[in-house]
Phi, psi and omega in degrees: 000133183293139180280126179262123181279151177219096185231185178303331182293339180278349181270125183227138176254128179261141173281176189302314184288327178296318181293319179296318182288330179280328181231060184299330181300333179292337187253326184232013182074213183288156181279292179070181182238009180100000181278348177241147184294337180260015177293157188303324183296331177281330176294322177300314179299316181300318182299322179288315182294326179305321179296318178294322180294323178296323176298315180299315183296331178277002174097020184236113177086130182244013180216140176230133179253132178230123176234132177228109182218132176054040175080004179248141184244136174232128177233123181233124175245174181235043176277209184281344185081147177294137175310127192301329180280355184237015184300308182297315182297322184293336181249001184217001178241119185297148180060034176235129178168168182279349187281354175285341176275097187297340178289323182281325182229067188296320182232058183276163176284311186244131183235002188260359175068026184250325192315297183293331178294322178295320178299315180300310184294331185259019180242138173296326179218137182215127178228133177239137177231128176240129178246124185201137177056036177075015179228157180231141177235129182236138175222139181239143184223157169228118181052040177085352181268126179293122180252336177201123174251109184285151177289152178297132181229156174290149182213143176259003180289159178292147179302142177152190183232139175235133176235131176237131179210154173238116178305145181289115181295341177285337178265312180258085187289131178052040182286154178210124176285132176254121186298332180299315180294316181296315182295321178297318179299316182288325176300322178300318177299319182294317180296323184279353182221073184306130181103335178293137177252125176244125177258114183242109181047043177089352180261139180264126178246119182206144182233142177258329189244019173058230187294338175294320176296319179301311184293324178298322180288316180292327185270009179300335181275349188253159168259096184291143183278341178200159182303149182300131174273121185236118183232136180233147175209180178292120179069015177208144176211136178224154173215138182205156173198182175233146178238203177251003183286165175271147177084181178249148184227114185234147172231112186239148186217147174226120181052037179086354180270129179284102181274084186296337179263008177075228181132198187298325182289321180289320176300318179294322179297312181298317179298317182293320179298317180300312182292321180296318180293315180299318181289321183295316183270351181065030181228143181272061178299144178295140181307316182298323182288329179288318185273343182302133177068015178283142170235124187210157175228139179220136180224133175228160175235128181227164179276134175046064181296147176247122179254162184273359176203165180299329181279359169059045181263353180214124181283132177250347182300140175256346182240153178286340181173176183306323183245013185260178177286174175288156178302318182299314180295316182299309182292317180301314182297315182295308186295314184295323180284308186289321180292319178298316178298317182298315182293329176291324181281336184239076184299328178295318177295318180299320180293317180294322178296315180296322179297320179293321179296316180295324176296316178298323179296314179297315181297320181296318181290322178296326184277344187305311181292319180297317181296323180296315178295320180295320179295323178294319178296322181297321179291319179295328181289354178052056187313312189285353177254329188258310186265325188245122171261098190281166175270164187294336179298333182246345197302315186286330182210100186294342181268355183294134177285125178261139181299156183301318182294320179289321181297326180296339182270356187271147180222138173244122175266126175259116187243164177254117175082166185286329184296308180294317182294328178295316180296315180293321181299318181288333185265344189290166169276106187299333183293319189235350184248128179243162183227129175245124185259122176280154175244102181074190181278137177293164177290143171284108188266006183301130177081357181269161179271172184293349176304326182295333181297324182272333182274337179268122187300315182299312181294320181297316180291323178295318177300317179291323178298322180278338182062051184241017182302320183251028179112186186266359184302325182248025177306128188274343181226137181284323179242126174251117189246118176278117184241089181241164180296152179271050175231185185300314179297318180297318178296322180295315178298321178301315180296322179295320178291319177299320178298317179301310182291317181292327182286316189248335182226057183299332179299329179299321180282315182301326182271011171075032182262347188255134183222162171248130178281127174264122177238155184295144176273332184226151168241123180242121184211154169235198184290340185252333191218145176235127180239136178253134188236136183258003179203168177298322180298315179297324179297315180297321178295321180293318178300318180294319180295327179267016174060033173078350180258087185210154174268127184247126178242129176261116180283114180277333180208163181295332180295341180278348179270123183291154177305324179298321177286323183298331180303328179286334187266344179238017177262221182298328183265023181302138177253116180237135175255112182293145174272111185248142176254120172290135188287350176261010180261130177272124183301316182302319182292314184290324178291321178296323182295312185274325189243358178278196179292162182296097179275155178303322182295322180288321177300318180296320179298314182296314181298316182296319181285332174295322178296316181299316182295320179296318179299319180295320179296320179298320180294325181288324185281331181301310178297325181294318179294321179296320180293323182292325181282000000 
């Protein structure tokens, strides 16, 4: 065995930018390519905007401009501006910033002085401009390295700070900003800061009623059972209602930060709602029945918050501040007092809320026997040997709790038939990628109750594989990828699966866990080179690149793609199309349109698109016929 030396030469000190670039996950979480809302490029945008939001919260500047075009981001606020003598240090020297002064930023989002430095280090180009006291200071960087520090100049521009950056394509490979994710992120800032105006690519985002506006927008897809309850207090704001959807739906925030993983404040809120309801009605309603179908938003502000990760998605703080009460006590006291008062003042709302709880109670009791039988069938079906080829993180013990960081790396591919699942199984990363094989076409579940999930073997086993029977808290895979053939049958199966998830587990979609796998339609190759094409346009470009002398293969199904080829398509360069819900789209309407009975509007859509496809085919064949003649 070779002797490994360990001397002074093995000891190396990294400067701030080297460490961020070598270990970006420590600072911004996962990298990604922009297909997920929590991918690194969105964290970069958030880190810059957070500084502008802190200025607004401290009473400086009522407008923020955000432009994202061609992979470049520009953020301009009208706050106080960075002190001109500290512009370079604030964006390039670790542990440097104004937020260490708790008097200036008492309830800030970020307190560790890392955020903007991480953006700088992970950008091919980064420029900061500070305008203050009639003067402007500009500094430019590349990958965190200062390339030009401009001299101080007089300026007639409004006071504030502007940051322009382009994420490093070497770090964020094939990244793409999705406006849906960015706009949702910016709307959250607007809701949490009523009166703030955000200009995003020419669109104005502004809220008058805070979390009530947020819930109205989020609940546009739901049929709410009673008007939104909106309560405000010092350092706390809540909004809640109940719908007819399955599961619970929460939007939680701390100091303006969207805590997508919840934390101590959300746990306290749910506990407080349960106790307030039980006390108000004088009945010991089951916790599950009270929270079932709830849609709610909660926001609190605390001093020097502690989060469980650098990306601040889960609050870990137990206290409101050094001299304040616990988060649990604070939230419990507010919710139990204010909600009880509200229900006394609004008897119609109180009656509708109680009616919804009683309905959930009846449904739960009716389902108890069915769920028991379904669970027994799932065990007999030997799920982990027949339907699910699990990843090693779960394989030895399906009940084992996997850490949050490891869970984020997991993927489940849902495939049609043994051929496709066989190819993916052989090509996958066994450590983090699992495969669930469907048998035939799933049932069209549109308009059916959740009873069908337990009575239908395919749906029941899929639910157990994901572990989502009681919500997303124990979801076993971060990404659920529908991998079907790119033909009519494959599209139909895709629609049936989308209907299943949207009908019974909409939170899975809302929280960005569902994707469609993009695989190449064509393989174009000659003796020296092989090119994979995802569209007709790409195919024509490939033929041209190979000078017209190429063998062209049209993949009719995933089973025709060899495991060796599949490794390229589900590895680092995997192409995933996220399933996104527009917040102004009603789920019932869209499901009825695609999966309901043959409506005149859908027939008209099909006929019109058949005409378009025929016209396109005619245009393609005409040049070919002319060339042949």
